[in-house]
N, C-alpha and C positions, 0 to 999 in steps of 0.2 A: 792401475798404477796410482799411488797416492800423490796428490799434488805437492809441489815443493813448499807452498805456503803451509799446508796442513802438516807436513813433515817438520818444518821449523817450529811451529807452535807446539806440536806434540813433544818434540825433543826438548824445547824450553821447559815445558811443564814437567817432564820426566826428570830433567836435571835439577830443577828447583825442588822437586819432591824428595830427591835423595840428598838434599842439603848443600848443593853447589850454589855458588854465586853465578848469576847469568845476566848478560847484557843482551837485549833485543834491539837490533838495529834495523831501521826501515828507510828505504830510499824515498825521501819526501818530495824533493824537487830536482829537476835536471835542466841544464841549459846546454844547447848544442848537442853533440853526440855523447851518449853514455852507454856503458856496457849492459846495464840492467834497467828495466822500466821502473817508474814510480810504483810504490807499493811492495817492491821486492824486499824480502826480509832475510835476516841472518841472525842466528843465535850464537853467542860467544861465551864459552864457559871460562871460569876463572883460571883453569889450568891450560887454556889455549885451544881446547877443542872447539870446532866450528861446525855448524849445520846451516846450509843455505849459502847465499851469496849476494853481495851488493855490488860487486865489480868483477873484474877479471882475475883478481887475486892480490894485487898490490895494496889496495885499500884494506882488505882483510888482514894482511900482514901488519899494516900500520896500527890497526885497531888492536891486534894481539899484543904488539909491543907497548901500546899506550895503556891498555886496561887489564892486562893479566900479569901474572908472575912467571909466565912461561919463559920469558927472556930477561928476567930480572926487573920487570916493570913494577910500578907501585901497586898494581891491583885495581879493582873496580871501586870507584867512589860511591858514596851514598848520595841521596838527594834526588832532586827533580830531574826529569828528562832534559837532555841537552841537544842542541843542534850543532852539527859540525859540517864544514864545507870543504870539499876537495876539488882541486883543479882550477882555482881562481886565476892563476897565471899559466902561461904556456909551459914554463919550467916545471911547475907543480903538476900540471896535467901529464907531462912526459914522465915525471918521477913516479906517478901513481898509475901509469899505464892507461890513462884515459885517452880517447881519440882526440885529435887536434881540436881545440876549442871547447872540449867537453868539461862541464862542471856539474857536480852533483852535491846535494845536501842530504845529510842523514839525520834522522831523529834517533837518539840513543836512550833507551829505557833501561835504567839500572834496577835489577831485581824486580821485574814485574810480578804482580801479586799472583800467588799460586791459586788462590780461590777464584780469581778472575779468569785465569786460563782454564781451570777445570770447568767453569760455567760455559766459557766460549767453546771448548772442545765438545762438551755435552750437546750444545746446540748444533754444532757442525755434524756431530755423529748422528743426529736425528734428521739430517738433511735440510736443516733450516738455513735461511739466508739471514745474516746478522750484520748490522752496522756497528762498527767499533768506533767510539769517539774518545780520543785522547786529548785531554786538556793539559798543555805543557805548563801552564802557570801553577796549577794545583797538583799536577802529576797523577790525577785520577783518570781512570779509563772506565767507560760505561758501555753497555751493550744494549742494542735495541733491535727487536725483530723487524724485518722489513720484507715487503713483497716484491720490491723492484731493485735490481742491481744498480748501484750508483758508481760514478767514476770516483777514483781516489782523489782526495783534495787535501791541501795543507796551506794555511794562510799565515804561518809563522807562530800561531798560538794554538790552533786546533788541527788535529789530524783525523780525517774521516776515511775509513776504509770499509768496503763491503766484502764480507767473507762468507763463504758457504758453497753451495753446489757450484762447481767450476764450469768451464766451457763444456758444452754438450754438442754431440754430433748425432743426427738421426739419418740413417741410411735407408733409402727406399729401394729394395731389391738386393738379393744376395748375389752369389757368384764370386769369381776369382777377384775381380776388381774391388768388390765390397770387402773381401777378406784382407786384401793388402791395405786398403784405405783405413779399415778399422784398426789394423795393427799399428799403422803410423799415427793415427789419431790417439790411440791409447798411449803410445810412446810419448806423445806431446802433451799428455795430461788431460785429454778430453774424456768425458764420460760418453760412451758410445752405445747407441741403440740401433736395432735393425728391425725393419718391418718388411715382410714379404709373405703374402698370403699363399704363395705357391709352395706346397710342402716339399716338393723336390729340391727346392733351394735352401730351405731351413733345416731339413732332416739331417743333412751332412755338415751343418755349420760347425766349424772347428776352432773358432777364435774365442778363447776364454776371456771372460770379463766383459762381454758384450751382452746387453739386455735384448733378448729377442721378444718383440712385442706382437701379440696376436691381433688380428683384425685387418680391415681394409685400410690402405694408406691414408686416405683423407681423414678417416675417423681417428687414426693413430696420430696424425699431425695435429689435429685439433686437441686431442687429449694430452699431447706432448707439451702444450702450452709454452711454445718457444719464447725466449726472452732475448735481450741484447747480447747474451753470451751463447746463443744457440746457432748452429749451422744445420741446414737441411739439404741433403744431396740425393737426387734421384738417379739411380744407376740400373734400373730394371730393364731398360730398352723397350718397355711395354707402355704405350701411351695410355692404356686403360688404367694403369697403376700410377704412372708418373704424373699425368696431367692434373688429376684431381688433387693429388698430394701437393703439387706445386701451387695450385690455386689457393689452398689453405695456407701454405707457407707464405705466399706473397702478401697475405693480410695479417701477418705476424711481424713482430719487431726483430726477427732473426737477422744476425749480422751478415750471413752468407746463405744464399739460396742458389742452387745450381742443378743442372741436369746433364747427363752424359748424352753424346750424340754428335754426329757429323755436322758440318756447317749447314748442309741441306736439311737434315732432320731437325736441327735447332730452329731454322727458319720456318719450317712447316709447323713446328710446335707453337711458335709465336703467332703464326697466322691462325691456328686453331683456337688458341686462348683468346685472341681478339675477336674472331668471328663468332665463336660459339659460347664464350663464357664472359663476354663483356669487358675483357681487359683492354688496355690501351698501350701504345708505345711508351707512354710515361710510366705506367705501373709496371711494365716489364723491364724497365731499366735496372731493376734490382735482380733480375734473373740472369745468372751466369750460364752461358751456353754458346759454343762448346766450352766445357769447363776445363780448368787447368791453365798453366802457362806453357808456352811453346818451347819444348826441349826436344822435339822430334820423337816423342815417345811412341812406342808401338805395342809393347807388352803390357799386361795388366799391372805389373809392378812399376814400370816406368810411368804409366798413366797415373797411378796412385801417387807417385812422387810429385808429378805435375799438379795434380788436384790439391794435394795437401799443401803445397807451396802457395797456391792461390788462396786457400782458406786461411793460412797463417798470415799472409799479407793483409787480407781483409780484417782479421782479428787485430792486427797491429796497426791498422789505419794507414797502411802504405798504399799509395797510388802507383800502380804498375805502369810502366811505359807501354805504348802501343806495340813496340817491337816484340813483346812477349805475349801479346794477345794471340790466341790460337788462330782466330779468323783472319786477323790482319797479317800475321806472319805467313799463313798459307796463301793468302791472296797475293802478297808480295812475291812469294816464291813461284807463283804460277805465271807471273808476267814474263 
């Protein structure tokens, strides 16, 4: 599934190439609650067509009225990028459908350069990671290849965003749970890979769009070269496969590392990793297990929902309360 950012950029390029005027809006800063995170983009065509989103809909409607002729507006201005802010007051937040106390700031680029977008999309098409630097004073945007994903930033004059290979999920082990989890990850815009050296699990793999990687899991994790946009989840139920893969994962910057298993099996895994592989309680703090949030899940599909929810929480830097932790919830229920 194509990421929403790539879709917006590709749509912007295509509209410009066919002679349309296009506004590219980016969520640059937020205060309080906001419907979309910083870096979210939306393309607005002069006739009112929209691709992408910067809010729940009300801000899009306002931009359409302000900058297009769709509802008798003046159309898009020429000139340098502009900064607009929504939700400064409680009344305005309510008017634009923002959560209570929410404020967001948008950078509006009027008629971004077609050649620049062609170059950017060519880099992204090659799987490159690219840093885009927009100078609001000059209106110029530049591209620079980078090897490290960086957080989106905006200081009022410069907007820096890292674009390229999106979030990735590496699954160790096939089976029904892996199939459901892969489907949900693809739906959420992840690039998904699977490693399972057992042919009986990969021969019947039926989820399109998943990269099936040959080799032993620890070698595959090493070659996967996880970064801060990567998640690695072991679901094989086989310590010979899971443990060595997890050891490699723990020494990577992956934002989420987890392994399927009961509370007892998860504890035994931690003891093995400490006793035989030199890990410590500190190094294992990054290891999620049992994985998922507690929703009383029993079937592979329900467990996949639980696991995907925990992965997304980690991706979005959300600290989950102890009540949804599987171990804590089950311990509380057994009292």
